[in-house]
MARBA-3410 file (N, C-alpha, C, O; in Angstrom, 1 decimal):
209
79.8,127.8,43.4,78.7,126.9,43.6,77.6,127.6,44.3,77.7,128.3,45.3 ~ 76.4,127.5,43.7,75.2,128.3,44.2,74.8,127.7,45.6,74.8,126.5,45.8 ~ 74.3,128.6,46.4,73.7,128.2,47.7,72.3,128.7,47.7,72.0,129.9,47.6 ~ 71.3,127.8,47.7,69.9,128.1,47.5,69.1,127.6,48.6,69.2,126.5,49.1 ~ 68.1,128.4,49.0,67.0,127.9,49.9,65.7,128.0,49.1,65.6,128.9,48.2
64.8,127.2,49.5,63.6,127.1,48.7,62.4,126.7,49.5,62.5,126.2,50.6 ~ 61.2,127.0,49.0,60.0,126.5,49.5,59.2,125.9,48.4,58.9,126.5,47.4 ~ 58.9,124.6,48.5,58.2,123.8,47.5,56.8,123.5,47.9,56.5,123.3,49.1 ~ 55.9,123.4,46.9,54.5,122.9,47.2,54.2,121.7,46.3,55.0,121.5,45.3 ~ 53.2,121.0,46.6,52.8,119.8,45.8,51.3,119.6,45.8,50.7,119.6,46.9
50.7,119.5,44.7,49.2,119.4,44.6,48.7,118.2,45.3,47.6,118.2,45.8 ~ 49.6,117.2,45.5,49.2,116.0,46.2,49.3,116.1,47.7,48.9,115.2,48.4 ~ 49.8,117.2,48.2,50.1,117.4,49.6,49.5,118.8,50.0,50.2,119.7,50.4 ~ 48.2,118.9,50.0,47.5,120.1,50.2,47.8,120.6,51.6,47.7,119.9,52.6 ~ 48.2,121.9,51.7,48.4,122.6,52.9,49.8,122.4,53.5,50.2,123.0,54.5
50.6,121.6,52.8,52.0,121.4,53.2,53.0,122.0,52.3,52.8,122.1,51.1 ~ 54.1,122.4,52.9,55.2,123.0,52.1,56.5,122.3,52.5,56.6,121.8,53.7 ~ 57.5,122.2,51.7,58.8,121.7,52.0,59.8,122.9,52.0,59.9,123.6,51.0 ~ 60.5,123.0,53.1,61.5,124.1,53.2,62.9,123.4,53.2,63.2,122.7,54.2 ~ 63.7,123.8,52.3,65.1,123.1,52.3,66.1,124.0,51.6,65.9,125.1,51.3
67.3,123.4,51.4,68.4,124.1,50.8,69.1,123.1,49.8,69.0,121.9,49.9 ~ 69.9,123.7,48.9,70.6,122.8,48.0,71.9,123.6,47.5,71.9,124.9,47.5 ~ 72.9,122.9,47.2,74.1,123.5,46.6,74.2,123.2,45.1,75.2,123.5,44.5 ~ 73.1,122.6,44.6,73.1,122.4,43.1,72.0,123.5,42.6,71.8,124.5,43.3 ~ 71.5,123.2,41.5,70.4,124.1,41.0,69.1,123.7,41.6,68.9,122.5,42.0
68.1,124.6,41.7,66.8,124.2,42.2,66.1,123.2,41.3,65.4,122.4,41.8 ~ 66.4,123.3,40.0,65.8,122.4,39.1,66.3,120.9,39.3,65.5,120.0,39.3 ~ 67.6,120.8,39.6,68.1,119.5,39.9,67.6,119.0,41.2,67.3,117.8,41.3 ~ 67.4,119.8,42.2,66.9,119.4,43.5,65.4,118.9,43.3,65.1,117.9,43.9 ~ 64.6,119.6,42.5,63.2,119.1,42.3,63.2,117.8,41.7,62.4,116.9,42.0
64.1,117.6,40.7,64.2,116.3,40.0,64.6,115.2,41.0,64.1,114.0,40.9 ~ 65.5,115.5,41.9,65.9,114.5,42.9,64.8,114.1,43.8,64.7,112.9,44.2 ~ 63.9,115.0,44.1,62.8,114.7,45.0,61.6,114.0,44.3,60.7,113.5,45.0 ~ 61.6,114.0,43.0,60.6,113.3,42.2,60.8,111.8,42.1,61.2,111.3,41.1 ~ 60.5,111.1,43.3,60.7,109.7,43.4,59.4,108.9,43.2,58.4,109.5,43.1
59.5,107.6,43.2,58.3,106.8,43.1,57.4,106.9,44.3,56.2,106.5,44.3 ~ 57.9,107.5,45.4,57.1,107.7,46.6,56.3,109.0,46.6,55.5,109.2,47.6 ~ 56.5,109.8,45.6,55.8,111.1,45.5,54.8,111.0,44.3,55.3,110.8,43.2 ~ 53.5,111.2,44.5,52.6,111.1,43.4,52.8,112.1,42.2,52.6,111.7,41.1 ~ 53.2,113.3,42.6,53.3,114.4,41.6,54.6,115.1,41.8,55.2,115.1,42.9
55.1,115.7,40.7,56.3,116.5,40.9,56.1,117.7,41.8,55.0,118.3,41.9 ~ 57.1,118.2,42.5,57.0,119.4,43.3,57.0,120.6,42.4,57.6,120.6,41.3 ~ 56.4,121.7,42.9,56.5,123.0,42.2,57.2,123.9,43.2,57.0,123.9,44.4 ~ 58.0,124.8,42.6,58.8,125.7,43.4,58.0,127.0,43.6,57.7,127.7,42.6 ~ 57.6,127.2,44.8,56.9,128.5,45.1,57.8,129.6,45.1,57.5,130.7,44.7
59.0,129.4,45.7,60.0,130.5,45.7,61.4,129.8,46.0,61.5,128.9,46.8 ~ 62.4,130.3,45.3,63.8,129.9,45.6,64.7,131.1,45.4,64.5,132.0,44.6 ~ 65.7,131.1,46.3,66.7,132.3,46.2,68.1,131.8,46.6,68.3,131.0,47.4 ~ 69.0,132.5,45.9,70.4,132.4,46.3,70.7,133.2,47.5,70.2,134.3,47.6 ~ 71.4,132.6,48.5,71.8,133.3,49.7,73.3,133.0,50.0,73.9,132.2,49.4
73.8,133.8,51.0,75.2,133.6,51.3,75.5,132.3,52.0,76.6,131.7,51.7 ~ 74.6,131.8,52.8,74.9,130.6,53.6,73.6,129.8,53.7,72.7,130.1,54.6 ~ 73.4,128.9,52.8,72.1,128.2,52.7,71.8,127.3,53.9,70.6,127.2,54.3 ~ 72.8,126.8,54.5,72.6,125.9,55.7,72.1,126.8,56.9,71.2,126.4,57.6 ~ 72.8,127.9,57.0,72.4,128.9,58.1,70.9,129.4,57.9,70.1,129.3,58.8
70.6,129.8,56.7,69.3,130.3,56.4,68.2,129.2,56.6,67.2,129.5,57.2 ~ 68.5,128.0,56.0,67.5,126.9,56.2,67.3,126.6,57.7,66.2,126.5,58.1 ~ 68.4,126.6,58.4,68.2,126.3,59.9,67.4,127.3,60.6,66.5,127.0,61.4 ~ 67.5,128.6,60.2,66.7,129.6,60.8,65.3,129.6,60.4,64.4,129.8,61.2 ~ 65.0,129.2,59.1,63.7,129.1,58.7,63.0,127.9,59.4,61.8,128.0,59.8
63.7,126.8,59.6,63.1,125.7,60.3,62.8,126.1,61.8,61.8,125.6,62.4 ~ 63.6,126.9,62.4,63.4,127.4,63.8,62.2,128.3,63.8,61.4,128.3,64.7 ~ 62.1,129.2,62.8,61.0,130.2,62.8,59.7,129.5,62.7,58.7,129.9,63.3 ~ 59.6,128.4,61.9,58.4,127.7,61.6,58.3,126.4,62.4,57.6,125.5,62.0 ~ 59.0,126.2,63.5,59.1,125.0,64.2,57.8,124.5,64.7,57.5,123.3,64.7
56.9,125.4,65.0,55.6,125.0,65.5,54.6,124.5,64.4,53.6,124.0,64.7 ~ 55.1,124.7,63.2,54.3,124.3,62.0,54.9,123.0,61.4,54.3,122.5,60.4 ~ 55.9,122.5,62.0,56.6,121.3,61.4,55.8,120.0,61.7,55.3,119.8,62.7 ~ 55.7,119.2,60.6,54.9,118.0,60.7,55.7,116.9,61.5,55.1,116.3,62.4 ~ 56.9,116.7,61.2,57.8,115.7,61.9,59.2,116.3,62.1,59.7,117.0,61.2
59.8,116.0,63.2,61.1,116.6,63.5,62.1,116.3,62.5,63.0,117.1,62.1 ~ 62.1,115.1,61.9,63.2,114.7,61.0,62.7,114.8,59.5,63.3,114.2,58.6 ~ 61.7,115.6,59.3,61.2,115.9,57.9,61.2,117.4,57.7,61.0,118.1,58.7 ~ 61.3,117.8,56.5,61.3,119.2,56.2,60.0,119.7,55.7,59.9,120.6,54.9 ~ 58.9,119.1,56.2,57.5,119.5,55.8,56.9,120.3,56.9,56.9,120.0,58.1
56.1,121.4,56.5,55.5,122.3,57.4,54.1,122.6,56.9,53.9,122.7,55.7 ~ 53.2,122.7,57.9,51.8,123.2,57.5,51.8,124.7,57.7,51.5,125.2,58.8 ~ 52.1,125.4,56.7,52.3,126.9,56.8,52.0,127.5,55.5,52.1,126.9,54.4 ~ 51.6,128.8,55.5,51.4,129.6,54.3,52.7,129.7,53.6,53.7,130.3,54.1 ~ 52.9,129.3,52.3,54.1,129.4,51.6,54.5,130.9,51.4,55.7,131.2,51.2
53.6,131.8,51.4,53.9,133.3,51.3,54.7,133.7,52.5,55.6,134.6,52.4 ~ 54.4,133.2,53.7,55.2,133.6,54.9,56.6,133.1,54.8,57.5,133.8,55.2 ~ 56.8,131.9,54.2,58.1,131.4,54.0,58.9,132.2,53.0,60.0,132.5,53.1 ~ 58.2,132.5,51.9,58.8,133.3,50.8,59.3,134.7,51.4,60.4,135.1,51.1 ~ 58.5,135.3,52.2,58.9,136.6,52.8,60.1,136.5,53.7,60.9,137.3,53.8
60.1,135.4,54.4,61.2,135.1,55.3,62.5,134.9,54.5,63.6,135.4,54.9 ~ 62.4,134.1,53.4,63.6,133.9,52.6,64.1,135.2,52.0,65.3,135.4,51.9 ~ 63.2,136.1,51.6,63.6,137.3,51.0,64.4,138.2,51.9,65.1,139.1,51.4 ~ 64.4,138.0,53.2,65.2,138.8,54.1,66.7,138.5,53.9,67.6,139.3,54.1 ~ 67.0,137.3,53.4,68.4,136.9,53.1,68.7,136.7,51.7,69.8,136.3,51.3
67.8,137.1,50.8,67.9,136.8,49.4,68.9,137.7,48.7,69.0,138.9,48.9 ~ 69.8,137.0,47.9,70.7,137.7,47.0,70.1,137.8,45.6,70.3,138.8,44.9 ~ 69.5,136.7,45.2,68.9,136.7,43.8,67.7,135.7,43.8,67.9,134.5,44.3 ~ 66.6,136.1,43.2,65.5,135.2,43.0,65.8,134.2,41.9,66.2,134.6,40.7 ~ 65.8,132.9,42.2,66.1,131.9,41.2,64.9,130.9,41.0,65.0,129.8,40.6
63.7,131.4,41.3,62.5,130.6,41.1,62.3,130.2,39.7,62.3,131.1,38.8 ~ 62.2,128.9,39.3,62.1,128.5,37.9,60.8,129.1,37.3,59.8,129.2,38.0 ~ 60.9,129.5,36.1,59.7,130.1,35.4,58.9,129.0,34.7,57.8,129.3,34.3 ~ 59.4,127.8,34.7,58.7,126.6,34.1,58.6,125.5,35.1,59.5,125.4,36.0 ~ 57.6,124.7,35.0,57.5,123.5,35.9,58.7,122.6,35.5,59.0,122.4,34.4
59.3,122.0,36.6,60.4,121.1,36.4,59.8,119.6,36.3,59.5,119.0,37.3 ~ 59.6,119.2,35.0,59.0,117.9,34.7,59.8,117.2,33.7,60.6,117.8,33.0 ~ 59.6,115.9,33.6,60.3,115.1,32.6,59.7,115.0,31.2,60.4,115.0,30.2 ~ 58.4,114.9,31.2,57.7,114.7,30.0,56.2,115.2,30.0,55.8,115.7,31.0 ~ 55.5,115.0,28.9,54.2,115.5,28.7,53.2,114.7,29.7,52.2,115.3,30.1
53.6,113.5,30.1,52.8,112.7,31.0,52.8,113.4,32.4,51.7,113.5,33.1 ~ 53.9,113.9,32.8,54.0,114.7,34.1,53.1,115.9,34.0,52.4,116.2,35.0 ~ 53.2,116.6,32.9,52.4,117.9,32.8,50.9,117.5,32.9,50.1,118.3,33.5 ~ 50.5,116.5,32.2,49.1,116.1,32.2,48.6,115.7,33.6,47.5,116.0,34.0 ~ 49.5,115.0,34.3,49.2,114.5,35.6,49.0,115.8,36.5,48.1,115.7,37.4
49.8,116.8,36.4,49.6,118.0,37.2,48.4,118.7,36.8,47.7,119.3,37.7 ~ 48.0,118.8,35.6,46.8,119.4,35.1,45.6,118.7,35.7,44.7,119.3,36.3 ~ 45.6,117.3,35.6,44.5,116.5,36.1,44.4,116.7,37.7,43.2,116.8,38.2 ~ 45.5,116.8,38.4,45.4,116.9,39.8,44.9,118.3,40.2,44.1,118.4,41.2 ~ 45.2,119.3,39.4,44.7,120.7,39.7,43.2,120.7,39.5,42.5,121.3,40.3
42.7,120.1,38.5,41.3,120.0,38.2,40.6,119.2,39.3,39.5,119.7,39.8 ~ 41.1,118.1,39.6,40.5,117.2,40.7,40.5,118.0,42.0,39.5,117.9,42.8 ~ 41.6,118.7,42.3,41.6,119.5,43.5,40.6,120.5,43.6,40.0,120.8,44.6 ~ 40.3,121.2,42.5,39.3,122.2,42.4,37.9,121.6,42.7,37.1,122.2,43.4 ~ 37.7,120.5,42.1,36.4,119.8,42.3,36.3,119.3,43.7,35.2,119.4,44.3
37.3,118.7,44.3,37.3,118.1,45.6,37.1,119.1,46.7,36.4,118.9,47.6 ~ 37.9,120.1,46.6,37.9,121.1,47.7,37.7,122.5,47.2,38.5,123.4,47.5 ~ 36.7,122.7,46.4,36.4,124.0,45.8,36.3,125.0,46.9,35.6,124.9,47.9 ~ 37.1,126.1,46.8,37.2,127.1,47.8,35.8,127.8,48.0,35.1,128.3,47.1 ~ 35.4,127.7,49.3,34.1,128.4,49.7,34.4,129.6,50.5,34.9,129.5,51.7
34.2,130.8,49.9,34.5,132.0,50.7,33.7,132.1,51.9,34.2,132.7,52.9 ~ 32.5,131.6,51.9,31.6,131.7,53.1,32.2,131.0,54.3,32.1,131.4,55.4 ~ 32.9,129.9,54.0,33.5,129.1,55.1,34.8,129.8,55.6,35.2,129.5,56.8 ~ 35.3,130.8,54.9,36.4,131.5,55.3,36.0,132.9,55.9,36.8,133.8,56.2 ~ 34.7,133.1,56.0,34.1,134.4,56.4,34.6,135.6,55.6,34.9,136.6,56.0
34.6,135.3,54.3,34.9,136.3,53.3,33.6,136.7,52.5,33.1,135.8,51.9 ~ 33.1,137.9,52.6,31.8,138.2,52.0,31.9,138.4,50.5,32.9,138.7,50.0 ~ 30.7,138.3,49.9,30.6,138.6,48.5,30.9,140.1,48.3,30.5,141.0,49.2 ~ 31.7,140.4,47.3,32.1,141.8,47.1,33.4,142.2,47.7,34.0,143.2,47.4 ~ 34.0,141.3,48.5,35.3,141.5,49.0,36.4,141.5,48.0,36.3,140.8,46.9
37.4,142.3,48.2,38.5,142.4,47.3,39.7,141.6,47.7,40.0,141.6,48.9 ~ 40.3,140.8,46.8,41.4,140.0,47.1,42.6,140.6,46.4,42.5,141.1,45.2 ~ 43.8,140.6,47.0,45.0,141.1,46.3,45.9,139.9,46.0,46.0,138.9,46.7 ~ 46.6,140.0,44.9,47.5,139.0,44.4,48.8,139.0,45.2,49.4,140.1,45.3 ~ 49.3,137.9,45.7,50.4,137.9,46.6,51.7,138.4,46.0,52.5,139.0,46.7
51.9,138.1,44.7,53.2,138.5,44.1,53.2,139.9,43.6,54.2,140.4,43.2 ~ 52.0,140.5,43.5,51.9,141.9,43.1,50.5,142.4,43.6,49.5,142.2,43.0 ~ 50.5,143.1,44.8,49.3,143.4,45.4,48.5,144.5,44.7,47.3,144.7,45.1 ~ 49.0,145.0,43.6,48.3,146.0,42.8,47.3,145.2,41.9,46.3,145.8,41.4 ~ 47.5,143.9,41.8,46.5,143.0,41.0,45.5,142.6,42.0,45.7,142.0,43.1
44.2,142.8,41.6,43.1,142.4,42.5,42.0,141.6,41.7,42.0,141.6,40.5 ~ 41.1,141.0,42.5,39.9,140.4,42.0,38.8,140.6,43.1,39.2,140.9,44.2 ~ 37.6,140.4,42.7,36.5,140.6,43.6,35.7,139.3,43.8,35.5,138.6,42.8 ~ 35.3,138.9,45.0,34.5,137.8,45.3,33.1,138.0,44.8,32.5,139.0,45.1 ~ 32.6,137.1,43.9,31.2,137.3,43.4,30.3,136.1,43.8,29.1,136.2,43.6
30.9,135.0,44.2,30.1,133.9,44.6,31.0,132.9,45.4,32.2,133.1,45.4 ~ 30.4,131.9,46.1,31.2,130.9,46.8,32.1,130.2,45.8,31.6,129.4,44.9 ~ 33.4,130.4,45.8,34.3,129.8,44.9,34.6,130.5,43.6,35.3,130.0,42.8 ~ 34.0,131.7,43.4,34.2,132.4,42.2,34.6,133.8,42.5,34.2,134.5,43.4 ~ 35.4,134.4,41.5,35.9,135.7,41.6,35.7,136.4,40.3,35.6,135.7,39.2
35.6,137.7,40.3,35.6,138.5,39.1,37.0,139.0,38.9,37.5,139.8,39.7 ~ 37.6,138.6,37.8,39.0,139.0,37.5,39.0,139.6,36.1,38.8,138.9,35.1 ~ 39.1,140.9,36.0,39.2,141.7,34.8,37.9,141.5,34.0,37.9,141.3,32.7 ~ 36.7,141.4,34.7,35.5,141.3,34.0,35.0,139.9,33.7,34.0,139.7,33.1 ~ 35.8,138.9,34.1,35.5,137.5,33.8,35.3,136.8,35.1,36.1,136.9,36.0
34.3,135.9,35.2,34.0,135.1,36.4,34.8,133.8,36.3,34.6,133.1,35.3 ~ 35.7,133.6,37.3,36.6,132.5,37.3,36.8,131.9,38.7,36.3,132.5,39.6 ~ 37.4,130.7,38.7,37.8,130.2,40.0,39.0,131.0,40.4,39.7,131.7,39.6 ~ 39.3,131.0,41.7,40.5,131.8,42.2,41.8,131.2,41.6,42.7,132.0,41.4 ~ 41.8,129.9,41.4,43.0,129.3,40.8,43.2,129.7,39.3,44.3,130.0,38.9
42.1,129.8,38.6,42.2,130.2,37.2,42.6,131.6,37.1,43.5,132.0,36.2 ~ 42.1,132.5,38.0,42.6,133.9,38.0,44.0,134.0,38.3,44.8,134.8,37.7 ~ 44.5,133.2,39.3,45.9,133.3,39.8,46.8,132.8,38.6,47.9,133.3,38.5 ~ 46.4,131.8,37.9,47.2,131.3,36.8,47.4,132.3,35.7,48.5,132.4,35.2 ~ 46.4,133.1,35.4,46.5,134.1,34.4,47.5,135.2,34.9,48.4,135.6,34.2
47.4,135.5,36.2,48.3,136.5,36.8,49.8,136.1,36.8,50.6,136.9,36.4 ~ 50.0,134.8,37.2,51.4,134.4,37.2,52.0,134.3,35.8,53.2,134.5,35.6 ~ 51.2,133.9,34.9,51.7,133.8,33.5,52.1,135.1,32.9,53.0,135.2,32.2 ~ 51.3,136.1,33.3,51.6,137.5,32.8,52.9,138.0,33.4,53.6,138.9,32.9 ~ 53.3,137.4,34.6,54.6,137.8,35.2,55.7,136.9,34.7,56.9,137.1,35.2
55.5,136.1,33.7,56.5,135.3,33.1,56.7,133.9,33.6,57.6,133.2,33.1 ~ 55.8,133.4,34.5,55.9,132.0,35.0,54.9,131.2,34.1,53.7,131.4,34.0 ~ 55.5,130.2,33.5,54.7,129.3,32.6,54.4,128.0,33.3,54.6,126.9,32.7 ~ 53.8,128.1,34.4,53.4,127.0,35.2,52.1,126.3,34.6,51.3,127.0,34.1 ~ 52.0,125.0,34.8,50.8,124.3,34.4,49.6,124.7,35.1,48.5,125.0,34.6
49.7,124.8,36.5,48.6,125.1,37.3,49.1,125.7,38.6,50.2,125.5,39.0 ~ 48.3,126.5,39.3,48.6,127.0,40.6,47.3,126.9,41.5,46.2,126.9,41.0 ~ 47.5,126.9,42.8,46.4,126.9,43.7,46.1,128.3,44.1,46.9,129.1,44.7 ~ 44.9,128.8,43.8,44.5,130.1,44.1,44.6,130.5,45.6,44.8,131.6,45.9 ~ 44.3,129.5,46.4,44.4,129.8,47.9,45.8,130.2,48.4,45.9,130.8,49.4
46.8,129.9,47.6,48.2,130.3,48.0,48.5,131.6,47.5,49.5,132.3,48.0 ~ 47.8,132.1,46.5,48.2,133.3,45.8,47.3,134.6,46.0,47.7,135.7,45.6 ~ 46.1,134.4,46.6,45.3,135.5,46.8,45.2,135.8,48.3,45.2,134.9,49.2 ~ 45.3,137.1,48.6,45.3,137.6,50.0,44.0,138.3,50.3,43.4,138.9,49.5 ~ 43.6,138.2,51.6,42.4,138.9,52.0,42.7,139.7,53.3,43.3,139.2,54.2
42.3,141.0,53.3,42.4,141.8,54.5,41.1,142.0,55.2,40.2,142.6,54.6 ~ 40.9,141.5,56.3,39.6,141.6,57.0,39.5,142.8,58.0,38.6,142.9,58.8 ~ 40.5,143.6,57.9,40.6,144.8,58.8,41.4,144.6,60.0,41.9,145.6,60.6 ~ 41.7,143.4,60.3,42.6,143.1,61.5,43.9,142.5,61.0,44.9,142.7,61.7 ~ 43.9,141.8,59.9,45.2,141.2,59.3,45.0,140.9,57.9,43.9,140.8,57.4
46.1,140.9,57.2,46.1,140.4,55.8,46.8,139.1,55.7,47.9,138.9,56.2 ~ 46.1,138.1,55.1,46.6,136.8,55.0,46.1,136.1,53.7,45.1,136.5,53.2 ~ 46.9,135.1,53.3,46.5,134.4,52.1,45.3,133.5,52.5,45.0,133.3,53.7 ~ 44.6,133.0,51.5,43.4,132.2,51.7,43.8,130.9,52.4,43.0,130.4,53.3 ~ 44.9,130.3,52.0,45.3,129.1,52.7,45.7,129.3,54.1,45.4,128.5,55.0
46.3,130.5,54.4,46.7,130.8,55.8,45.4,131.0,56.6,45.3,130.6,57.8 ~ 44.4,131.6,56.0,43.1,131.9,56.7,42.4,130.5,57.0,41.9,130.3,58.1 ~ 42.5,129.7,56.0,41.9,128.4,56.2,42.5,127.6,57.3,41.9,127.0,58.2 ~ 43.9,127.6,57.3,44.6,126.9,58.4,44.3,127.4,59.7,44.2,126.7,60.7 ~ 44.2,128.8,59.8,44.0,129.4,61.1,42.6,129.1,61.6,42.4,128.8,62.8
41.6,129.2,60.7,40.2,128.9,61.1,40.0,127.4,61.5,39.3,127.1,62.4 ~ 40.7,126.6,60.8,40.6,125.1,61.1,41.2,124.8,62.5,40.8,123.9,63.1 ~ 42.2,125.6,62.8,42.9,125.4,64.1,42.2,126.0,65.3,42.4,125.7,66.4 ~ 41.2,126.9,65.0,40.5,127.5,66.1,39.5,126.6,66.8,38.8,127.0,67.7
END
């Protein structure tokens, strides 16, 4: 029986992640969580088989306890990349699904619509994150992949001007993930000379200052 720990994100829950474990498949767990109380299906940011999922989950919850939203809930306001890196310390095998776990075309369209609406509602402004024009961003899943900031909310990726989310989606698909949409703020990293952090982590830190 597989023992899996995971970090999930949801376009309808900006800035929040769910850290949990399951003894079934990650796909089955995501389907269990897709209830009438959740506007959109969860997406798996990272999942891994481990020797003792209860132990690893408990340690993850303690590591990020100061980011926890409610004591009796598994939701945290934290950079999913930090959780992924913590999981990898105990990882036996990466089991992150390569496809979105959805039931039908309506779910896929809803996720696409939410991604577009999110881009319009909270278009990433690099100036608000103190990231200058010309800055280089590195892709979290492969830091050899880069893009350059060319305007507020726009990057140059392989000679094309795109939103950070559109650039991230191209990058993840080339790595074999056939996801409908991704949030660029979770996948691009910026090094300001003092630290390297994802755009979402930088936003959370600056908002907390």
